[in-house]
Backbone as a ProteinNet text record, in pm:
[ID]
protein_1_A
[PRIMARY]
MVMETTAQIDFQGMNASDRVRVEIDQQIAALEERFGRVTACRVVVKAPSGRHKNGGQYEINIKLGLPSGREVNIGRTVSEDERHADLAFALNDAFKRARRQLQDEIDLMRGNVKSRA
[TERTIARY]
81.6	-0.3	87.8	61	130.9	79.2	179.1	151.1	101.2	-23.5	-65.6	-46.5	-28.6	-4.5	125	122.7	258.8	316	425.5	484.2	599.8	615.7	729.6	789.3	913.1	995.2	1108.1	1102.5	1213.9	1283.9	1420	1496.4	1560.6	1542.6	1602.2	1696.8	1828.8	1931.6	1990.2	1979.4	2031.6	2039.6	2122.1	2134.3	2019.1	1966.5	1864.7	1917.1	1832.2	1869.9	1783	1842.3	1755.3	1666.6	1720.6	1651	1535.6	1544.7	1437	1336.7	1378.1	1285.5	1204.3	1259.7	1192.9	1089.6	1127.6	1027.9	914.4	940.4	823.9	746	807.2	715	629.9	685.3	606.4	482.1	510.1	410.5	298.1	340.4	241.5	155.9	228.6	160.4	60.4	81.7	-4.9	-121.6	-104.4	-221.3	-304	-252.4	-330	-404.5	-344.3	-408.1	-523.7	-504	-618	-730.3	-689.7	-796	-821.1	-710.4	-742.6	-784.6	-782.8	-827.8	-724.5	-602.9	-493.6	-457.9	-462.4	-425.3	-284.9	-236	-96.7	-44.5	89.2	153.1	281.3	305.5	431.8	482.2	605.7	656.7	787.3	799.6	916.3	986.4	1106.7	1185.7	1291.2	1272.8	1369.7	1457.7	1580.9	1678.9	1684.5	1714.7	1735.6	1835.8	1811	1905.5	2008.6	2120.3	2223.4	2212.6	2111.3	2084.8	2046.5	1988.9	1930.9	2038.4	2030.8	2123.9	2113.6	1988.3	1968.6	1954.4	2011.4	1985.4	1856.3	1843.4	1724.6	1631.3	1517.8	1423.9	1392.6	1365.1	1319.8	1188.4	1157.4	1029.4	983.2	870.8	809.1	676.7	665.7	538.8	494.1	360.3	300.8	170.9	164.3	47.7	-8.4	-143	-206.7	-320.4	-317.9	-422.4	-529.1	-656.5	-768.8	-858.6	-948.7	-1043.3	-1120.9	-1182.9	-1248.6	-1164.5	-1029.7	-945.5	-927.5	-971.3	-944.6	-809.5	-762.4	-621.4	-620	-520.7	-496.6	-347.7	-321.3	-187.5	-144.9	-41.8	15.3	146.6	144.8	267.1	333	427.7	503.6	417.3	422.1	354	400.7	299.3	331.3	427.2	403.7	480.9	621.1	717.1	853.4	858.3	878.3	885	1027.9	1105.7	1250.4	1252.8	1150	1161.8	1163	1128.3	1141	1284.7	1378.4	1518.7	1566.3	1479	1493.7	1420.9	1478.3	1407.8	1301.4	1329	1227.4	1099.2	1124.2	1008.5	931.2	1001.1	933.6	853.3	907.2	836.9	710.4	725.5	611.9	500.9	542.8	438.9	368	438.3	377.4	276.4	314.4	218	105.4	128.4	14.3	-88.7	-39.9	-128	-195.1	-125	-181.7	-294.7	-276.5	-386.1	-507.3	-501.5	-609.6	-678.3	-602.3	-658.4	-724.1	-660.4	-718	-854.4	-860.3	-985.8	-1085.3	-1055.1	-1161.8	-1208.2	-1112.4	-1150.1	-1239.4	-1206.4	-1283.1	-1420.3	-1424	-1559.5	-1650.1	-1585.6	-1656.3	-1702.8	-1606.6	-1651.8	-1761.3	-1768.5	-1869.7	-1999	-1992.2	-2110.6	-2133.4	-2028.5	-2041.7	-2048.8	-2003.3	-2003.3	-2051.7	-2104.1	-2149.4	-2029.6	-2046	-1950.2	-1928	-1800.5	-1759.2	-1807	-1849.7	-1880.9	-2006.9
-121.1	-0.2	126.5	227.8	343.4	439.1	494.3	581.9	720.7	762.5	884.2	996.9	949.1	1041.9	1112.7	1236.4	1309.9	1286	1211.7	1173.5	1258.5	1316	1391.7	1313.2	1282.8	1203.1	1295.3	1329.4	1410	1325.9	1344.1	1274.7	1381	1365.8	1463.8	1395.4	1454.9	1401.2	1276.2	1247.4	1126.3	1152.3	1068	1073.2	996	1041.2	977	840.9	743.9	609.4	563.7	514	464.6	339.5	261.7	151.8	187.8	293.6	344.1	411.1	477.7	548.2	445.5	339.5	224.4	162.2	138.3	85.8	180.6	310	405.4	408.2	413.5	415.6	290.5	179	53.2	64	110.5	132.1	221.9	335.1	431.6	365.7	291.5	225.1	122.7	52.7	-40.4	38.7	161	232.4	273.4	318.8	355.6	241.1	126.9	15.2	-30.3	-25.5	-64	36.7	166.4	275	355	377.9	454.8	600.8	657.7	796.5	882.3	852.5	929.4	1032.5	1162	1258.5	1316.7	1312.1	1365.8	1287.9	1282.7	1217.7	1271.6	1306.2	1349.7	1263.8	1211.6	1123.6	1192.2	1208.8	1260.2	1150.8	1119.8	1015.4	1092.6	1091	1165.3	1068	1081.2	986.8	1016.5	910.3	935.3	1038.5	1117.9	1219.4	1150.3	1204.5	1144.7	1176	1237.5	1286.2	1176.7	1068.6	968.2	876.4	837.4	751.5	609.7	561.5	427.5	416.3	516.9	504.3	571.5	618.8	692.5	608.3	672.6	604	682.6	620.2	682.7	738.3	860.5	921	932.3	869.2	869.8	942.5	1044.9	1121.6	1113.2	1085.7	1067.3	1156.4	1234.2	1317.2	1282.3	1233.9	1192.3	1290.3	1338.3	1419.2	1339.2	1370.1	1300.2	1398.3	1338.1	1432.5	1520.2	1630.5	1728.1	1797.7	1798.1	1872.3	1794.6	1671	1595.6	1552.2	1537.6	1494.2	1377.2	1300.3	1196.2	1229.1	1242.5	1271.5	1162.8	1105.5	994.6	1045.8	1061.2	1101	991.8	1014.8	915.8	870	741.6	691.4	760.7	771.5	841.1	767	624.9	545.1	533	512.1	490.6	339	299.4	167.8	147.5	61.6	44.9	-12.5	-81.4	-131.5	-25.6	94.1	202.6	249.7	187.1	207.4	147.1	54.3	-10	59.9	109.3	190.3	106.3	-13.3	-97.4	-118.8	-142.6	-163.3	-25.4	86.9	217.8	252.6	217.5	246.6	157.6	31.3	-61.7	-24.8	20.7	51.1	184.9	274.6	401.8	374	291.9	262.5	182	91.1	8.9	105.2	209	309.8	396.9	420.1	492.4	415.5	291.4	210.3	213.8	205.4	202.9	341	451.3	577.6	614.9	570.6	598.4	520.9	404.2	327.5	395.5	439.4	513.3	634	717.8	845.9	807.2	705.9	669.6	617.8	546.4	506.8	624.1	728	856.3	930	927.8	993.2	922.2	793.8	712.7	710.6	755.6	758.7	617.9	538.4	394.6	398.8	511.3	525.1	669.6	677.6	809.9	899.3	1026.7	1129	1140.6	1170	1185.7	1331.7	1413.8	1556.5	1567.7
1.4	-3.4	3.8	-86.2	-88	21.3	99.3	207.2	146.3	186.8	143.3	258.6	370	490.2	475.1	504.7	512.6	649.4	661.8	786.6	811.3	925	963.8	1084	1082.4	1186.9	1233.5	1366.5	1413.5	1527	1519.8	1621.8	1711.2	1838.2	1928.2	2010	2031.7	2117	2068.5	1933.8	1880.7	1724.4	1663.8	1515.3	1449.6	1338.8	1270.1	1214.1	1230.9	1190.1	1080.6	971.5	858.9	908.2	994.5	1042.8	1125.1	1210	1290.4	1196.3	1105.5	1006.4	937.7	889.6	824	915.5	1040.4	1134.5	1166.9	1170.9	1190.3	1069.5	953	827.2	818.2	864.2	859.5	962.2	1074.2	1176.8	1133.1	1067.2	1014.2	899.3	812.3	700.4	761	871.1	930.5	985.2	1050.5	1098.1	975.2	870.5	748.6	687.7	691.1	633.4	715.7	852.8	931.1	941.6	941.2	965	853.6	767.5	638.8	650.9	774.7	782.4	836.2	842.4	895.6	783.6	815.3	704.2	721.5	845.5	873.8	1002.8	1005	1121.5	1148.2	1271.6	1326.1	1439.1	1429.5	1531.4	1575.1	1709.8	1768.5	1851.5	1826	1906.7	1980	2107.9	2195.2	2272.3	2254.7	2322.9	2473.7	2547.9	2699.3	2727	2828.2	2869.9	2964.7	2973	3055.7	3200.5	3244.8	3378.8	3479	3424.6	3512.3	3566.6	3696.2	3752.8	3698.4	3672.3	3629.5	3483.8	3405.5	3261	3222.1	3105.9	3065.7	2976.3	2947.9	2862.3	2739.5	2625.6	2507.7	2528.5	2468.4	2470.7	2332.6	2298.2	2170.7	2181.7	2096.1	2084.9	1945.5	1930.6	1807.1	1791	1687.2	1665.6	1527.1	1533	1413.4	1379.3	1254.3	1207.6	1141.8	1165.7	1111.4	1041.1	955.8	882.2	990.7	940.3	1018	1121.4	1108.6	1198.7	1332.4	1343.9	1470.9	1482.5	1602.8	1624.7	1729	1725.1	1831.8	1863.9	1997.8	2042.9	2140.8	2111.9	2199.5	2251.7	2386.5	2450.1	2530.4	2597.8	2686.6	2794.3	2831.2	2937.7	3063.7	3156.6	3290.1	3376.2	3384.3	3474.9	3421.6	3511.8	3472.9	3447.9	3319	3283.6	3222.5	3290.4	3248.2	3108.2	3058.3	2925.5	2823.5	2854.7	2754.5	2735.3	2802.3	2775.9	2638	2594.5	2461.8	2357.5	2261.3	2154.7	2082.8	2056	1972	2063.1	2198.5	2280.6	2289.2	2305.3	2323.2	2195.9	2075.1	1954.5	1944.2	1975.7	1961.3	2067.2	2188.7	2290.6	2247.7	2189.9	2147.4	2041.4	1938	1829.1	1869.6	1968	2032.7	2090.5	2162.3	2221.5	2116	2010.1	1896.7	1836.1	1811.7	1754.8	1848.1	1974.2	2057.6	2064	2069.7	2070.2	1945.5	1828.1	1702.5	1676.9	1727.8	1717	1800.6	1919.6	1993.1	1923.9	1871.4	1799.1	1675	1601.1	1481.9	1521.7	1625.1	1675.8	1710.9	1768.3	1796.1	1673.2	1573.8	1448	1382.1	1385.5	1320.8	1407.8	1527	1619.7	1674.4	1691.1	1746.1	1895.6	1955.5	2104.6	2141.2	2258.4	2297.6	2331.5	2297.8	2320.4	2476.8	2509.2	2647.3	2703	2619.4	2647.1	2732
[MASK]
+++++++++++++++++++++++++++++++++++++++++++++++++++++++++++++++++++++++++++++++++++++++++++++++++++++++++++++++++++++

């Protein structure tokens, strides 16, 4: 499937990696294949800072644009989870949360669930 979404990938505190870009592009393509309504996507990959005694964690932020100006924002999990020190785990976890939140938002758009308002 050809990606129609304009994806912007930013790396902070680390060098851009082709391997990571390919992984992110594959994750975005999977979202589009499943939901088909993503109009824009921005992914920020932030490397761990050197200030933590026990090593840092990657921070992955995803912002998805949907029709009608709706957005889905996926930020870093609140809890300190040492597994986020592994970039592959952090990426997979962020996109798993993106799938859940995107499904919830699409259900709202389709009227399949009552609005929280």
